[in-house]
PyMOL Python script that loads the backbone (N, CA, C, O; Angstrom):
from pymol import cmd

cmd.read_pdbstr("""\
ATOM      1  N   MET A   1      72.457 149.121 127.103  1.00  0.00           N
ATOM      2  CA  MET A   1      71.219 148.784 127.752  1.00  0.00           C
ATOM      3  C   MET A   1      71.264 147.342 128.279  1.00  0.00           C
ATOM      4  O   MET A   1      70.870 147.090 129.418  1.00  0.00           O
ATOM      5  N   LEU A   2      71.728 146.421 127.482  1.00  0.00           N
ATOM      6  CA  LEU A   2      71.840 145.022 127.870  1.00  0.00           C
ATOM      7  C   LEU A   2      72.839 144.858 129.018  1.00  0.00           C
ATOM      8  O   LEU A   2      72.638 144.034 129.910  1.00  0.00           O
ATOM      9  N   GLN A   3      73.917 145.650 128.987  1.00  0.00           N
ATOM     10  CA  GLN A   3      74.915 145.581 130.048  1.00  0.00           C
ATOM     11  C   GLN A   3      74.312 146.037 131.378  1.00  0.00           C
ATOM     12  O   GLN A   3      74.598 145.449 132.421  1.00  0.00           O
ATOM     13  N   LYS A   4      73.483 147.077 131.348  1.00  0.00           N
ATOM     14  CA  LYS A   4      72.842 147.565 132.563  1.00  0.00           C
ATOM     15  C   LYS A   4      71.875 146.516 133.111  1.00  0.00           C
ATOM     16  O   LYS A   4      71.802 146.307 134.322  1.00  0.00           O
ATOM     17  N   LEU A   5      71.139 145.862 132.222  1.00  0.00           N
ATOM     18  CA  LEU A   5      70.186 144.836 132.634  1.00  0.00           C
ATOM     19  C   LEU A   5      70.918 143.647 133.267  1.00  0.00           C
ATOM     20  O   LEU A   5      70.478 143.114 134.285  1.00  0.00           O
ATOM     21  N   ILE A   6      72.011 143.244 132.674  1.00  0.00           N
ATOM     22  CA  ILE A   6      72.810 142.138 133.220  1.00  0.00           C
ATOM     23  C   ILE A   6      73.419 142.542 134.558  1.00  0.00           C
ATOM     24  O   ILE A   6      73.446 141.749 135.499  1.00  0.00           O
ATOM     25  N   ALA A   7      73.909 143.781 134.639  1.00  0.00           N
ATOM     26  CA  ALA A   7      74.509 144.269 135.880  1.00  0.00           C
ATOM     27  C   ALA A   7      73.471 144.289 137.004  1.00  0.00           C
ATOM     28  O   ALA A   7      73.770 143.895 138.131  1.00  0.00           O
ATOM     29  N   VAL A   8      72.250 144.747 136.699  1.00  0.00           N
ATOM     30  CA  VAL A   8      71.183 144.790 137.706  1.00  0.00           C
ATOM     31  C   VAL A   8      70.812 143.366 138.127  1.00  0.00           C
ATOM     32  O   VAL A   8      70.611 143.104 139.313  1.00  0.00           O
ATOM     33  N   ALA A   9      70.720 142.451 137.168  1.00  0.00           N
ATOM     34  CA  ALA A   9      70.379 141.067 137.477  1.00  0.00           C
ATOM     35  C   ALA A   9      71.450 140.423 138.351  1.00  0.00           C
ATOM     36  O   ALA A   9      71.124 139.727 139.312  1.00  0.00           O
ATOM     37  N   VAL A  10      72.703 140.642 138.036  1.00  0.00           N
ATOM     38  CA  VAL A  10      73.810 140.072 138.814  1.00  0.00           C
ATOM     39  C   VAL A  10      73.826 140.678 140.211  1.00  0.00           C
ATOM     40  O   VAL A  10      74.017 139.964 141.195  1.00  0.00           O
ATOM     41  N   LEU A  11      73.628 141.981 140.305  1.00  0.00           N
ATOM     42  CA  LEU A  11      73.614 142.656 141.601  1.00  0.00           C
ATOM     43  C   LEU A  11      72.448 142.158 142.451  1.00  0.00           C
ATOM     44  O   LEU A  11      72.616 141.914 143.646  1.00  0.00           O
ATOM     45  N   THR A  12      71.287 142.007 141.857  1.00  0.00           N
ATOM     46  CA  THR A  12      70.120 141.498 142.573  1.00  0.00           C
ATOM     47  C   THR A  12      70.362 140.069 143.051  1.00  0.00           C
ATOM     48  O   THR A  12      70.048 139.727 144.191  1.00  0.00           O
ATOM     49  N   LEU A  13      70.911 139.252 142.189  1.00  0.00           N
ATOM     50  CA  LEU A  13      71.215 137.873 142.539  1.00  0.00           C
ATOM     51  C   LEU A  13      72.233 137.816 143.685  1.00  0.00           C
ATOM     52  O   LEU A  13      72.091 137.001 144.597  1.00  0.00           O
ATOM     53  N   ALA A  14      73.243 138.665 143.644  1.00  0.00           N
ATOM     54  CA  ALA A  14      74.258 138.702 144.700  1.00  0.00           C
ATOM     55  C   ALA A  14      73.644 139.120 146.033  1.00  0.00           C
ATOM     56  O   ALA A  14      73.983 138.553 147.072  1.00  0.00           O
ATOM     57  N   ILE A  15      72.752 140.099 146.017  1.00  0.00           N
ATOM     58  CA  ILE A  15      72.106 140.556 147.256  1.00  0.00           C
ATOM     59  C   ILE A  15      71.237 139.448 147.841  1.00  0.00           C
ATOM     60  O   ILE A  15      71.240 139.221 149.051  1.00  0.00           O
ATOM     61  N   VAL A  16      70.502 138.766 146.985  1.00  0.00           N
ATOM     62  CA  VAL A  16      69.649 137.676 147.457  1.00  0.00           C
ATOM     63  C   VAL A  16      70.502 136.552 148.043  1.00  0.00           C
ATOM     64  O   VAL A  16      70.147 135.992 149.080  1.00  0.00           O
ATOM     65  N   MET A  17      71.599 136.220 147.411  1.00  0.00           N
ATOM     66  CA  MET A  17      72.460 135.151 147.898  1.00  0.00           C
ATOM     67  C   MET A  17      73.098 135.513 149.231  1.00  0.00           C
ATOM     68  O   MET A  17      73.183 134.674 150.128  1.00  0.00           O
ATOM     69  N   VAL A  18      73.540 136.742 149.365  1.00  0.00           N
ATOM     70  CA  VAL A  18      74.188 137.163 150.609  1.00  0.00           C
ATOM     71  C   VAL A  18      73.185 137.214 151.749  1.00  0.00           C
ATOM     72  O   VAL A  18      73.499 136.789 152.861  1.00  0.00           O
ATOM     73  N   SER A  19      72.004 137.717 151.503  1.00  0.00           N
ATOM     74  CA  SER A  19      71.018 137.811 152.574  1.00  0.00           C
ATOM     75  C   SER A  19      70.459 136.443 152.938  1.00  0.00           C
ATOM     76  O   SER A  19      70.011 136.250 154.068  1.00  0.00           O
ATOM     77  N   GLY A  20      70.473 135.503 152.027  1.00  0.00           N
ATOM     78  CA  GLY A  20      69.971 134.161 152.304  1.00  0.00           C
ATOM     79  C   GLY A  20      70.967 133.281 153.015  1.00  0.00           C
ATOM     80  O   GLY A  20      70.589 132.210 153.491  1.00  0.00           O
ATOM     81  N   CYS A  21      72.197 133.669 153.110  1.00  0.00           N
ATOM     82  CA  CYS A  21      73.239 132.844 153.717  1.00  0.00           C
ATOM     83  C   CYS A  21      73.608 133.317 155.113  1.00  0.00           C
ATOM     84  O   CYS A  21      74.719 133.064 155.580  1.00  0.00           O
ATOM     85  N   ARG A  22      72.707 133.986 155.770  1.00  0.00           N
ATOM     86  CA  ARG A  22      73.000 134.448 157.129  1.00  0.00           C
ATOM     87  C   ARG A  22      73.106 133.257 158.066  1.00  0.00           C
ATOM     88  O   ARG A  22      72.440 132.236 157.894  1.00  0.00           O
ATOM     89  N   LYS A  23      73.949 133.418 159.042  1.00  0.00           N
ATOM     90  CA  LYS A  23      74.127 132.366 160.028  1.00  0.00           C
ATOM     91  C   LYS A  23      72.895 132.330 160.922  1.00  0.00           C
ATOM     92  O   LYS A  23      72.454 133.360 161.431  1.00  0.00           O
ATOM     93  N   LYS A  24      72.350 131.146 161.105  1.00  0.00           N
ATOM     94  CA  LYS A  24      71.163 130.995 161.936  1.00  0.00           C
ATOM     95  C   LYS A  24      71.564 131.099 163.397  1.00  0.00           C
ATOM     96  O   LYS A  24      72.636 130.633 163.784  1.00  0.00           O
ATOM     97  N   PRO A  25      70.708 131.709 164.209  1.00  0.00           N
ATOM     98  CA  PRO A  25      71.043 131.833 165.635  1.00  0.00           C
ATOM     99  C   PRO A  25      71.113 130.464 166.299  1.00  0.00           C
ATOM    100  O   PRO A  25      70.375 129.543 165.949  1.00  0.00           O
ATOM    101  N   ALA A  26      71.998 130.359 167.244  1.00  0.00           N
ATOM    102  CA  ALA A  26      72.183 129.088 167.954  1.00  0.00           C
ATOM    103  C   ALA A  26      70.940 128.783 168.768  1.00  0.00           C
ATOM    104  O   ALA A  26      70.386 129.662 169.428  1.00  0.00           O
ATOM    105  N   GLN A  27      70.507 127.539 168.716  1.00  0.00           N
ATOM    106  CA  GLN A  27      69.344 127.138 169.479  1.00  0.00           C
ATOM    107  C   GLN A  27      69.773 126.889 170.918  1.00  0.00           C
ATOM    108  O   GLN A  27      70.825 126.307 171.182  1.00  0.00           O
ATOM    109  N   THR A  28      68.943 127.338 171.827  1.00  0.00           N
ATOM    110  CA  THR A  28      69.242 127.082 173.231  1.00  0.00           C
ATOM    111  C   THR A  28      68.844 125.656 173.550  1.00  0.00           C
ATOM    112  O   THR A  28      67.784 125.183 173.140  1.00  0.00           O
ATOM    113  N   GLU A  29      69.692 124.991 174.272  1.00  0.00           N
ATOM    114  CA  GLU A  29      69.435 123.601 174.616  1.00  0.00           C
ATOM    115  C   GLU A  29      68.497 123.543 175.812  1.00  0.00           C
ATOM    116  O   GLU A  29      68.690 124.243 176.805  1.00  0.00           O
ATOM    117  N   THR A  30      67.493 122.709 175.702  1.00  0.00           N
ATOM    118  CA  THR A  30      66.584 122.510 176.817  1.00  0.00           C
ATOM    119  C   THR A  30      67.059 121.306 177.605  1.00  0.00           C
ATOM    120  O   THR A  30      67.454 120.294 177.026  1.00  0.00           O
ATOM    121  N   PRO A  31      67.022 121.410 178.900  1.00  0.00           N
ATOM    122  CA  PRO A  31      67.477 120.264 179.698  1.00  0.00           C
ATOM    123  C   PRO A  31      66.533 119.085 179.511  1.00  0.00           C
ATOM    124  O   PRO A  31      65.312 119.234 179.559  1.00  0.00           O
ATOM    125  N   GLU A  32      67.105 117.938 179.304  1.00  0.00           N
ATOM    126  CA  GLU A  32      66.297 116.742 179.115  1.00  0.00           C
ATOM    127  C   GLU A  32      65.906 116.188 180.473  1.00  0.00           C
ATOM    128  O   GLU A  32      66.708 116.155 181.406  1.00  0.00           O
ATOM    129  N   THR A  33      64.673 115.761 180.563  1.00  0.00           N
ATOM    130  CA  THR A  33      64.229 115.193 181.816  1.00  0.00           C
ATOM    131  C   THR A  33      64.673 113.738 181.885  1.00  0.00           C
ATOM    132  O   THR A  33      64.640 113.007 180.895  1.00  0.00           O
ATOM    133  N   GLU A  34      65.077 113.352 183.050  1.00  0.00           N
ATOM    134  CA  GLU A  34      65.559 111.990 183.236  1.00  0.00           C
ATOM    135  C   GLU A  34      64.373 111.080 183.506  1.00  0.00           C
ATOM    136  O   GLU A  34      63.553 111.356 184.382  1.00  0.00           O
ATOM    137  N   VAL A  35      64.288 110.019 182.767  1.00  0.00           N
ATOM    138  CA  VAL A  35      63.217 109.045 182.945  1.00  0.00           C
ATOM    139  C   VAL A  35      63.722 107.953 183.875  1.00  0.00           C
ATOM    140  O   VAL A  35      64.759 107.337 183.630  1.00  0.00           O
ATOM    141  N   LYS A  36      62.972 107.726 184.945  1.00  0.00           N
ATOM    142  CA  LYS A  36      63.393 106.731 185.917  1.00  0.00           C
ATOM    143  C   LYS A  36      62.843 105.364 185.538  1.00  0.00           C
ATOM    144  O   LYS A  36      61.726 105.240 185.037  1.00  0.00           O
ATOM    145  N   SER A  37      63.638 104.363 185.784  1.00  0.00           N
ATOM    146  CA  SER A  37      63.229 102.991 185.483  1.00  0.00           C
ATOM    147  C   SER A  37      62.584 102.372 186.732  1.00  0.00           C
ATOM    148  O   SER A  37      62.617 102.947 187.820  1.00  0.00           O
ATOM    149  N   GLN A  38      62.013 101.214 186.545  1.00  0.00           N
ATOM    150  CA  GLN A  38      61.416 100.497 187.678  1.00  0.00           C
ATOM    151  C   GLN A  38      62.481 100.204 188.735  1.00  0.00           C
ATOM    152  O   GLN A  38      62.206 100.263 189.934  1.00  0.00           O
ATOM    153  N   ALA A  39      63.688  99.891 188.289  1.00  0.00           N
ATOM    154  CA  ALA A  39      64.776  99.619 189.233  1.00  0.00           C
ATOM    155  C   ALA A  39      65.093 100.855 190.069  1.00  0.00           C
ATOM    156  O   ALA A  39      65.381 100.746 191.261  1.00  0.00           O
ATOM    157  N   ASP A  40      65.041 102.032 189.442  1.00  0.00           N
ATOM    158  CA  ASP A  40      65.286 103.275 190.183  1.00  0.00           C
ATOM    159  C   ASP A  40      64.227 103.478 191.266  1.00  0.00           C
ATOM    160  O   ASP A  40      64.546 103.830 192.402  1.00  0.00           O
ATOM    161  N   TYR A  41      62.950 103.251 190.896  1.00  0.00           N
ATOM    162  CA  TYR A  41      61.872 103.401 191.874  1.00  0.00           C
ATOM    163  C   TYR A  41      61.989 102.368 192.992  1.00  0.00           C
ATOM    164  O   TYR A  41      61.735 102.681 194.155  1.00  0.00           O
ATOM    165  N   ASN A  42      62.368 101.152 192.648  1.00  0.00           N
ATOM    166  CA  ASN A  42      62.548 100.129 193.680  1.00  0.00           C
ATOM    167  C   ASN A  42      63.658 100.521 194.644  1.00  0.00           C
ATOM    168  O   ASN A  42      63.530 100.341 195.855  1.00  0.00           O
ATOM    169  N   GLU A  43      64.744 101.055 194.105  1.00  0.00           N
ATOM    170  CA  GLU A  43      65.855 101.481 194.952  1.00  0.00           C
ATOM    171  C   GLU A  43      65.433 102.617 195.877  1.00  0.00           C
ATOM    172  O   GLU A  43      65.788 102.630 197.056  1.00  0.00           O
ATOM    173  N   MET A  44      64.679 103.566 195.341  1.00  0.00           N
ATOM    174  CA  MET A  44      64.196 104.681 196.165  1.00  0.00           C
ATOM    175  C   MET A  44      63.280 104.166 197.278  1.00  0.00           C
ATOM    176  O   MET A  44      63.370 104.612 198.421  1.00  0.00           O
ATOM    177  N   ALA A  45      62.406 103.231 196.936  1.00  0.00           N
ATOM    178  CA  ALA A  45      61.482 102.681 197.934  1.00  0.00           C
ATOM    179  C   ALA A  45      62.237 101.958 199.034  1.00  0.00           C
ATOM    180  O   ALA A  45      61.934 102.128 200.215  1.00  0.00           O
ATOM    181  N   GLU A  46      63.209 101.159 198.654  1.00  0.00           N
ATOM    182  CA  GLU A  46      63.995 100.438 199.659  1.00  0.00           C
ATOM    183  C   GLU A  46      64.764 101.383 200.568  1.00  0.00           C
ATOM    184  O   GLU A  46      64.961 101.099 201.749  1.00  0.00           O
ATOM    185  N   ARG A  47      65.194 102.501 200.016  1.00  0.00           N
ATOM    186  CA  ARG A  47      65.956 103.471 200.793  1.00  0.00           C
ATOM    187  C   ARG A  47      65.043 104.320 201.688  1.00  0.00           C
ATOM    188  O   ARG A  47      65.395 104.631 202.826  1.00  0.00           O
ATOM    189  N   ASP A  48      63.862 104.692 201.160  1.00  0.00           N
ATOM    190  CA  ASP A  48      63.013 105.664 201.852  1.00  0.00           C
ATOM    191  C   ASP A  48      61.944 105.046 202.744  1.00  0.00           C
ATOM    192  O   ASP A  48      61.477 105.694 203.681  1.00  0.00           O
ATOM    193  N   ILE A  49      61.550 103.815 202.475  1.00  0.00           N
ATOM    194  CA  ILE A  49      60.478 103.187 203.251  1.00  0.00           C
ATOM    195  C   ILE A  49      61.069 102.085 204.118  1.00  0.00           C
ATOM    196  O   ILE A  49      61.782 101.201 203.644  1.00  0.00           O
ATOM    197  N   ASN A  50      60.749 102.170 205.397  1.00  0.00           N
ATOM    198  CA  ASN A  50      61.213 101.145 206.328  1.00  0.00           C
ATOM    199  C   ASN A  50      60.056 100.743 207.234  1.00  0.00           C
ATOM    200  O   ASN A  50      58.952 101.270 207.097  1.00  0.00           O
ATOM    201  N   SER A  51      60.296  99.822 208.152  1.00  0.00           N
ATOM    202  CA  SER A  51      59.222  99.320 209.005  1.00  0.00           C
ATOM    203  C   SER A  51      58.656 100.402 209.923  1.00  0.00           C
ATOM    204  O   SER A  51      57.511 100.303 210.365  1.00  0.00           O
ATOM    205  N   GLU A  52      59.443 101.424 210.209  1.00  0.00           N
ATOM    206  CA  GLU A  52      58.993 102.481 211.108  1.00  0.00           C
ATOM    207  C   GLU A  52      58.036 103.466 210.422  1.00  0.00           C
ATOM    208  O   GLU A  52      57.108 103.969 211.055  1.00  0.00           O
ATOM    209  N   ASN A  53      58.259 103.739 209.137  1.00  0.00           N
ATOM    210  CA  ASN A  53      57.410 104.718 208.458  1.00  0.00           C
ATOM    211  C   ASN A  53      56.517 104.076 207.390  1.00  0.00           C
ATOM    212  O   ASN A  53      55.919 104.780 206.577  1.00  0.00           O
ATOM    213  N   MET A  54      56.429 102.764 207.393  1.00  0.00           N
ATOM    214  CA  MET A  54      55.683 102.046 206.365  1.00  0.00           C
ATOM    215  C   MET A  54      54.197 102.437 206.358  1.00  0.00           C
ATOM    216  O   MET A  54      53.637 102.687 205.290  1.00  0.00           O
ATOM    217  N   GLN A  55      53.567 102.492 207.502  1.00  0.00           N
ATOM    218  CA  GLN A  55      52.142 102.819 207.563  1.00  0.00           C
ATOM    219  C   GLN A  55      51.894 104.258 207.119  1.00  0.00           C
ATOM    220  O   GLN A  55      50.909 104.525 206.431  1.00  0.00           O
ATOM    221  N   ALA A  56      52.749 105.167 207.491  1.00  0.00           N
ATOM    222  CA  ALA A  56      52.589 106.567 207.071  1.00  0.00           C
ATOM    223  C   ALA A  56      52.740 106.696 205.556  1.00  0.00           C
ATOM    224  O   ALA A  56      51.991 107.444 204.928  1.00  0.00           O
ATOM    225  N   GLU A  57      53.692 105.982 204.961  1.00  0.00           N
ATOM    226  CA  GLU A  57      53.873 106.010 203.508  1.00  0.00           C
ATOM    227  C   GLU A  57      52.664 105.407 202.791  1.00  0.00           C
ATOM    228  O   GLU A  57      52.231 105.917 201.757  1.00  0.00           O
ATOM    229  N   LEU A  58      52.127 104.326 203.342  1.00  0.00           N
ATOM    230  CA  LEU A  58      50.946 103.701 202.760  1.00  0.00           C
ATOM    231  C   LEU A  58      49.747 104.645 202.828  1.00  0.00           C
ATOM    232  O   LEU A  58      48.995 104.767 201.861  1.00  0.00           O
ATOM    233  N   ASP A  59      49.568 105.304 203.956  1.00  0.00           N
ATOM    234  CA  ASP A  59      48.475 106.269 204.093  1.00  0.00           C
ATOM    235  C   ASP A  59      48.622 107.413 203.102  1.00  0.00           C
ATOM    236  O   ASP A  59      47.641 107.872 202.518  1.00  0.00           O
ATOM    237  N   LYS A  60      49.857 107.867 202.919  1.00  0.00           N
ATOM    238  CA  LYS A  60      50.105 108.956 201.973  1.00  0.00           C
ATOM    239  C   LYS A  60      49.757 108.535 200.542  1.00  0.00           C
ATOM    240  O   LYS A  60      49.137 109.298 199.801  1.00  0.00           O
ATOM    241  N   LEU A  61      50.155 107.327 200.159  1.00  0.00           N
ATOM    242  CA  LEU A  61      49.839 106.825 198.822  1.00  0.00           C
ATOM    243  C   LEU A  61      48.332 106.651 198.630  1.00  0.00           C
ATOM    244  O   LEU A  61      47.791 107.002 197.582  1.00  0.00           O
ATOM    245  N   GLU A  62      47.659 106.107 199.647  1.00  0.00           N
ATOM    246  CA  GLU A  62      46.210 105.933 199.544  1.00  0.00           C
ATOM    247  C   GLU A  62      45.502 107.280 199.406  1.00  0.00           C
ATOM    248  O   GLU A  62      44.528 107.397 198.663  1.00  0.00           O
ATOM    249  N   LYS A  63      45.984 108.286 200.113  1.00  0.00           N
ATOM    250  CA  LYS A  63      45.395 109.627 200.019  1.00  0.00           C
ATOM    251  C   LYS A  63      45.601 110.202 198.616  1.00  0.00           C
ATOM    252  O   LYS A  63      44.683 110.797 198.052  1.00  0.00           O
ATOM    253  N   GLU A  64      46.798 110.029 198.047  1.00  0.00           N
ATOM    254  CA  GLU A  64      47.071 110.512 196.690  1.00  0.00           C
ATOM    255  C   GLU A  64      46.174 109.819 195.669  1.00  0.00           C
ATOM    256  O   GLU A  64      45.641 110.459 194.763  1.00  0.00           O
ATOM    257  N   ILE A  65      46.014 108.513 195.824  1.00  0.00           N
ATOM    258  CA  ILE A  65      45.167 107.761 194.894  1.00  0.00           C
ATOM    259  C   ILE A  65      43.724 108.222 195.015  1.00  0.00           C
ATOM    260  O   ILE A  65      43.034 108.385 194.008  1.00  0.00           O
ATOM    261  N   GLN A  66      43.267 108.433 196.237  1.00  0.00           N
ATOM    262  CA  GLN A  66      41.897 108.893 196.455  1.00  0.00           C
ATOM    263  C   GLN A  66      41.677 110.269 195.818  1.00  0.00           C
ATOM    264  O   GLN A  66      40.639 110.504 195.199  1.00  0.00           O
ATOM    265  N   GLN A  67      42.633 111.167 195.963  1.00  0.00           N
ATOM    266  CA  GLN A  67      42.509 112.509 195.376  1.00  0.00           C
ATOM    267  C   GLN A  67      42.481 112.437 193.849  1.00  0.00           C
ATOM    268  O   GLN A  67      41.706 113.148 193.209  1.00  0.00           O
ATOM    269  N   GLU A  68      43.314 111.593 193.272  1.00  0.00           N
ATOM    270  CA  GLU A  68      43.357 111.464 191.813  1.00  0.00           C
ATOM    271  C   GLU A  68      42.076 110.840 191.281  1.00  0.00           C
ATOM    272  O   GLU A  68      41.610 111.216 190.206  1.00  0.00           O
ATOM    273  N   SER A  69      41.500 109.897 192.015  1.00  0.00           N
ATOM    274  CA  SER A  69      40.294 109.238 191.519  1.00  0.00           C
ATOM    275  C   SER A  69      39.081 110.153 191.619  1.00  0.00           C
ATOM    276  O   SER A  69      38.109 109.965 190.886  1.00  0.00           O
ATOM    277  N   THR A  70      39.118 111.134 192.505  1.00  0.00           N
ATOM    278  CA  THR A  70      38.005 112.085 192.612  1.00  0.00           C
ATOM    279  C   THR A  70      38.259 113.335 191.798  1.00  0.00           C
ATOM    280  O   THR A  70      37.429 114.244 191.783  1.00  0.00           O
ATOM    281  N   GLY A  71      39.383 113.395 191.128  1.00  0.00           N
ATOM    282  CA  GLY A  71      39.696 114.555 190.284  1.00  0.00           C
ATOM    283  C   GLY A  71      40.296 115.718 191.051  1.00  0.00           C
ATOM    284  O   GLY A  71      40.338 116.830 190.525  1.00  0.00           O
ATOM    285  N   GLY A  72      40.745 115.514 192.230  1.00  0.00           N
ATOM    286  CA  GLY A  72      41.316 116.591 193.043  1.00  0.00           C
ATOM    287  C   GLY A  72      42.815 116.636 192.992  1.00  0.00           C
ATOM    288  O   GLY A  72      43.479 116.485 194.018  1.00  0.00           O
ATOM    289  N   PHE A  73      43.360 116.841 191.821  1.00  0.00           N
ATOM    290  CA  PHE A  73      44.821 116.855 191.657  1.00  0.00           C
ATOM    291  C   PHE A  73      45.365 117.830 192.602  1.00  0.00           C
ATOM    292  O   PHE A  73      46.580 118.025 192.657  1.00  0.00           O
TER     293      PHE A  73
END
""", "prot")
cmd.dss("prot")
cmd.show_as("cartoon", "prot")
cmd.util.cbc("prot")
cmd.orient("prot")
């Protein structure tokens, strides 16, 4: 009787140990977003804004600011 009880306990313990040691699924990597620095924005501005399109860029920025201040995202 004691041998059966020990055998059941050992078997139960072995099953619990085996089922608890399963390999966890690999996590999918999420792409990290790149954070731009002030220098990056300055470089973009110098490249994209010139004397020919300066007024149009300013108008575009003013329109965006106006929309954000009125809640019209």
